[in-house]
N, C-alpha and C positions, 0 to 999 in steps of 0.2 A: 652576206659575204661580199667583200670588196676586193677588187684586184689591186695589188700593190703597185704595179707598173702604171695603172691609170691614176692612182692617187699621187704618185710621184710626179706625173705630168700636170697635175692640177685639174684633172677632169672633173667638171662640176657634178656630173651625175654620180661619179664614184664618191665624191666628198659628201653628197647628200646621204649616202648610205651609212656614213659614220657619224652623222649628226644625230645626237641622242638627247634625251631629256636628262639634264644633270641630276635631277632628283631621283632618277631610276638607275641603279647600278647596272651597267651594260657592258657585256663582253663584245669587243669588236673582232669579227672573224676575217682573217686575211688569207687571200690566195697569193702566194709569193713566188713569182717566176725565177727570181735570182736574188742573191745577197745584195747586189748593187741596187736593184729596184727597191729593196727594203730600206737601204741607206738613204736613197733619194726621198722616199716617202717620209722617213723619220726626220730628215733635215727640214722638210716643208712643214711637218706636223709641229716640230718645236718652234719654228719661225712663226707659225700661225697661232701658237699658244692655245691649242685646242685641248683642254684638259677635261674632257667629258668621258674619259675611258676608265672603266673600273679594272679591266684586264684585257689582254690580247689573247686571241685564239688563232692558231695556225691550222688551216684546213688541209689535212692529209687524208681526207676521207671521201672527197667528191668523186663519184663514179661516172660522171658525164663523159661520154666518148670524146667530145670536143676538148675537154680539160685533160683527159688522159693522154691524148695523142700529142700534147705539148709537154708531156712529162710531169704534169702537175697533179694535184689531188692525190689519190691513193697510189698513183704511179711513182710518187716521190718517197714512199715509205722506206725504201731501202737505202736512201741517200742520207745516212745517219750523220755524217760529218757536216753536210750542208745544213741539215735541220738544226744541229747544235749551234752553228754560226748564227742562224736566224734567232734561236732562243736567246743567245747571249746579247744580240743587238736589241731585241725587244725588252729584255730585262734591264738594259741600261736606262730605260725610261722610268724605272722605279715601279713598274706595274707587274703584277703576276702574269705568267704565260702558261697557257694550256695548249694541248694538242688534241685535235679531233681526228681520230684514225679509224680505219677499218681493219680487217684481219689480213689484209694484203690486197694486191691488185687482182688476184685470181685464186682458184682453188690450189694451184701449185704453191703459191706464196703462203697461203694459209697452212698447208701441210708442213711447210718448212719454217713455220713460226715467225714470219716476218714481223708480226705485231710484237712478239716477245723480244726480239732483237732491238726493236725501236724503243720499247719500254725500258729495257735494261741499259741501253747505251746513250740515252738522252736525259737531259736534266730539266724537264718542264716542271711546273709546280703541280700540275695534275693532268690526267689523261681521260678523255671521253672516248670510250671504245664502242664503236658500232659493231655488233656481233654478226656481221656479214662480210664477205669479201667483195671486191669491186665489181665482179661480174654478176653478182646476184641481184635479183629484183626484189621489190618490196613484198611481193607475194611469197618469196622463199622465206622459210622460217629462220629467225635469228638463232644463233647457236650460243645459248647462255652458258654452255659447259666450259667455254674458254675463260670465263671470268675468274674461276678459281686459280688458274695458272697465271693470269694477269696479276692477281692479288699477291701471288708468291714472289713477285719482283719487289715487293714492299713499296710500290709507288701508289699514289692516291688515284683510285680508279672510279670513274663515273660510268654507269651502264647506259647503253643506248641500243634500241632495236626491239620492237614488239612489246613495249611496255605500255599496257592498255588500261590497267585498273589499279586501284589501291592494293588489291591482293598481290599484284605483280611487284609493286613497290615494296611491300612488306617482305616478300620472298627474297628480293635482291638485297634488302637491308640485312636480313638474317644470314645471307651468304657472306656478308662482310663488305659489300660495296659501299663506297663513301657518298654516293649520290646517284641520281638518275637524270637523264636528258630526254625530254619528251619531244617528239616530232609531230607526225600526222595526227595523233590522237589529241593534241592540244587544239587542233582546229575542229576535229569531229566531236570532242567533248571538252570544251574549255572549262567546265565546272570541275574537272578532275583536280585542278590546282587547288581549288577551294576545299575539296575533300581531303587531299593530302595534307594541306596546311592544318586543317582541323585535327586530323589524326596526330600530327607531330606535336600539336599543342595539348594533346590529351583530351580532346573534345570530339569524339567520333561523330562524323556527319556523313550521311549518304543522301543521294537525290530523293530517296523515299521519305526523308524528313522534311522535304520542302513541297509546297503546293506547285501545281503546274504553272500558275501565274508567276510565282517567284522565280521558277526556273527560266521561263521565257523572258522575263524582264532582265535577268542577269545575262542571258545569252544575247539579247538585243544590245545591251550596253557594251558588251565585249566585242560584238560584231561591228558596231559603229566605230569603236576604237581601232580595230584591225583595218577597216576600210580607210580611216584617216591616215594610217601608216602607209597603206598601199599608195594612196594618192600623193603622200608626202615624198615617198622614195621613187615612185615611177611616173608621177604626174597623173592627170585625169583625162587626157585627150590622146588620141592615136598619134598626133603630131609629136607629142612629148615621148611616147613609148608605143610602138606599133602593136604590142600585144596586151595593152592595158585592159581592154574590154574582155578578152578571153581570160585574163588573170582574175578579174572581178567575178565573171560568170562561174569559173571553176571554184573559186573561193566560196561563193554564195551557195553553190550546189553541195559542197561538203561540210560547210560550217554547221556545227550542232547536229550532225547526222549520226546520232547515237547508234542507229541500227547498222552502221557500217560493220561493226564487230558483233558477231552472234553471241559472244560471251559477256557482253554488257547488258545487264538486266535492269533497265530503268522503267519499270512498269508505272 
């Protein structure tokens, strides 16, 4: 995620976050404080002729207290007109636009269907719906029951929240979801992508089909690539980023930790 105001000012750290490999289709997620900050960024983006963007994503799901207190993230979900202005501006680049949302800022907004109002009254190309409200923690179960009513809006819906296994992906596909967005599990079990891809191609694959050495070799390759990205975007010294060492330690602790979820059976 990159802040649009920082991008508009030409902040080098912010611009590093949107530098991507042109050979890998990448969605750039933006936190947008105002329409004017988005206009400033897009003016600079066009001037720099940076065409490494497959699509734009507007972050309306961040639950961070620091973000919420400024009226951003999931605190902006009710500002439908403003969101539509942002969508229109981003679509003017010729790129698709998606929204990453939660069920609302809090339980009250979830009960009052803030997410449905946003889905019905905005015109993004698709919507990634995290099935928790902004006050819930990752330990609170995601509420997949909301996906049926989200689909009733006839919008393209991608599911997010507590998707841990191929079985979960199959269940959501059977419900009519158009896709899934994986978060923490992609760090704890990076091989899940391989398993899903094989399934979609009609060649079922599980970790039980692979030797322990094959699994560990794949995990190591992916881990090295993750670490390269961490250093690329945050630097590799505390002078470049005060929290870089804690980031790397936390990442290394959780990466490939299949036992984080008791329902993952990789014997």
